[in-house]
C-alpha positions in Angstrom: -24.3 4.7 -12.4 -23.9 2.3 -9.1 -20.4 2.3 -7.4 -19.3 -1.2 -8.7 -20.0 -0.4 -12.4 -18.1 2.9 -11.7 -15.2 1.2 -10.3 -15.4 -1.3 -13.2 -15.4 1.6 -15.8 -12.4 2.7 -13.9 -10.3 0.2 -14.3 -11.4 -0.3 -17.8 -10.4 3.7 -18.6 -7.1 3.5 -16.8 -6.0 0.0 -18.3 -6.6 1.7 -21.7 -4.5 4.4 -20.6 -1.7 2.7 -18.9 -1.8 -1.3 -19.9 -1.4 -3.5 -17.4 1.4 -2.4 -14.9 4.4 -4.0 -13.1 5.6 -3.2 -9.8 9.3 -3.5 -8.4 10.5 -6.8 -7.9 8.5 -8.9 -5.3 10.2 -9.1 -2.1 9.4 -12.0 0.4 6.5 -11.4 2.9 8.8 -10.4 6.0 10.9 -8.1 3.1 8.0 -6.6 2.1 6.7 -5.8 5.6 9.9 -4.0 6.6 9.9 -2.2 2.9 6.4 -1.2 3.8 7.1 0.4 6.9 9.9 2.2 5.8 7.8 3.6 3.2 5.3 5.5 5.9 5.8 9.5 4.8 8.2 9.1 2.4 8.7 8.6 -1.1 9.9 5.5 -2.8 13.3 6.5 -3.9 14.2 7.1 0.3 12.2 4.0 0.9 14.5 1.8 -1.2 17.7 3.3 -0.1 16.5 2.8 3.4 15.9 -1.0 2.3 18.9 -1.6 0.5 21.4 -0.3 3.3 19.5 -2.5 6.0 19.9 -5.5 4.1 23.5 -4.7 3.3 24.4 -3.7 7.2 22.4 -6.9 8.3 22.9 -10.1 6.8 19.7 -11.8 8.7 16.4 -10.6 9.7 17.5 -12.1 13.1 20.3 -9.6 12.9 17.7 -6.7 12.6 15.7 -7.8 15.4 18.9 -8.0 17.9 20.4 -5.0 16.4 21.0 -1.9 18.8 18.5 0.7 18.1 21.0 3.2 17.4 22.6 1.3 14.6 19.0 0.4 13.3 18.1 3.9 13.2 21.3 4.7 11.4 20.8 2.1 8.9 17.4 3.4 7.6 17.7 7.4 8.4 17.1 8.2 4.6 13.6 6.9 5.2 13.0 9.4 7.8 11.3 8.9 11.2 13.8 6.0 11.8 13.5 6.3 15.7 9.6 5.3 15.1 10.3 3.1 12.5 13.2 0.9 13.9 11.4 0.0 16.8 8.0 -1.0 15.1 10.3 -3.3 12.5 12.0 -4.6 15.5 8.9 -5.1 17.3 6.9 -7.0 14.2 10.1 -8.8 14.5 10.3 -10.2 17.5 6.4 -11.2 17.5 7.2 -13.2 14.3 9.7 -15.5 16.7 7.7 -15.6 19.8 4.3 -16.7 17.2 6.3 -18.9 14.6 9.8 -19.7 16.3 11.4 -18.1 12.9 11.1 -14.8 11.1 9.0 -15.8 8.4 5.2 -15.0 7.3 4.6 -17.9 4.9 2.2 -19.4 6.9 -0.1 -16.9 6.5 -1.2 -18.3 3.0 -2.9 -21.2 4.6 -5.3 -18.3 6.2 -8.3 -16.3 4.3 -7.3 -12.7 3.2 -9.6 -11.3 6.4 -7.7 -13.7 8.7 -4.3 -12.8 7.7 -4.9 -9.3 7.2 -6.0 -9.1 11.1 -2.9 -11.5 12.2 -0.5 -8.3 10.4 -2.4 -5.8 11.9 -1.9 -7.0 15.5 1.3 -6.2 15.3 2.5 -2.7 16.4 3.1 0.0 13.8 1.1 -2.2 10.7 -1.9 -0.8 9.9 -4.5 -1.8 7.1 -2.6 -0.5 4.1 0.7 -2.3 4.9 -1.1 -5.7 5.7 -3.0 -5.1 2.4 0.4 -4.5 0.6 2.1 -7.5 2.1 -0.9 -9.8 0.9 -1.5 -8.5 -2.8 2.0 -7.7 -3.5 4.2 -10.7 -1.7 1.6 -13.5 -0.9 -0.7 -13.3 -4.1 -3.6 -12.9 -1.9 -6.7 -10.7 -2.6 -6.7 -7.4 -0.6 -6.9 -4.0 -1.6 -4.1 -1.2 -0.5 -5.2 2.3 0.2 -2.6 5.2 0.0 -3.2 8.9 -0.4 -3.4 8.8 -4.1 -6.3 5.9 -4.0 -8.2 7.3 -1.5 -8.2 10.6 -3.1 -9.1 9.8 -6.4 -12.0 7.4 -5.4 -13.4 9.9 -3.3 -13.2 12.5 -6.4 -14.8 9.9 -8.9 -17.4 8.6 -6.4 -16.3 5.1 -6.1 -16.4 5.8 -2.3 -18.6 8.1 0.3 -17.1 11.0 0.1 -16.6 11.4 3.9 -15.3 8.0 4.4 -11.7 7.3 5.9 -8.8 5.6 4.6 -9.0 3.0 7.1 -12.7 2.1 6.4 -11.9 2.3 2.8 -10.1 -0.7 2.5 -12.7 -2.9 3.0 -15.3 -0.9 1.3 -13.3 -0.5 -2.2 -12.3 -4.3 -1.7 -16.0 -4.7 -2.1 -16.4 -2.3 -5.5 -13.8 -3.4 -7.3 -13.3 -7.2 -8.7 -10.4 -9.1 -6.8 -8.8 -10.1 -9.9 -8.2 -6.1 -10.5 -6.5 -5.1 -7.7 -3.4 -5.5 -8.6 -3.1 -3.3 -11.8 -6.1 -0.9 -10.5 -4.1 -0.2 -7.2 -1.0 0.7 -9.3 -2.8 2.7 -12.2 -4.7 4.9 -9.4 -1.4 5.3 -7.7 0.2 6.8 -11.3 -2.8 8.5 -12.0 -2.6 10.5 -8.6 0.9 11.2 -9.0 1.0 12.3 -12.7 -2.7 14.1 -13.1 -5.2 13.5 -10.5 -2.7 15.5 -8.0 -3.8 16.7 -4.7 -3.7 20.6 -5.8 -4.3 21.7 -9.1 -5.4 18.4 -10.8 -4.9 18.4 -14.4 -8.4 17.1 -15.1 -8.5 18.0 -18.7 -6.2 15.5 -19.2 -7.6 13.0 -17.2 -9.1 9.6 -18.8 -11.9 9.4 -16.0 -13.0 12.9 -16.8 -16.0 11.7 -18.1 -17.0 9.6 -15.3 -15.9 11.6 -12.4 -18.1 13.3 -10.0 -15.2 16.0 -9.1 -14.6 17.2 -12.7 -18.4 17.2 -13.3 -19.0 19.3 -10.5 -16.0 21.7 -11.3 -17.5 22.0 -14.8 -20.3 23.1 -13.3 -18.7 25.8 -10.8 
């Protein structure tokens, strides 16, 4: 079975297991960018708490951009690494202002996904995963975000080369899955990673993918 077929089967089996997933209410493109920066190295609950506190303390993105660093760090401390994330957020907002004259990212809709991703990743602190999340979930543009769950599971199944880094996997996996499946497969892979295909002691016997998974086949042989 080639990798594209394996990807299609994975999407089908996870759809049968979990159905069509829906994410939290979508934010504006700028909001999604800030939220995703906050999500780095923390869980969804802490990210959301930090984002909500930030939006209550600062009424506009201009206020966030111009806030004293210590006040911004205090407002996002629940997300962790506030002294890194705060400057990254402000730097992104400043560059957007310089480039656009205002803090908005809707102009990216007029670009191709590759062009938009490149523009976003030129912002310090914004990597391919953050860019892909903004494109997919806020701008409705085809992009394939690769987080730790997606990277781990696609490697175990055999959809991507085993040694491929997460950074390179964004483009590679986008070529294996069909664009209209990106949204569902991304969310379903994350759910599978949290519930079954865990980093340690994966529950392979309960996995809907065990019949097509290289990792499971190798574990059974051993």
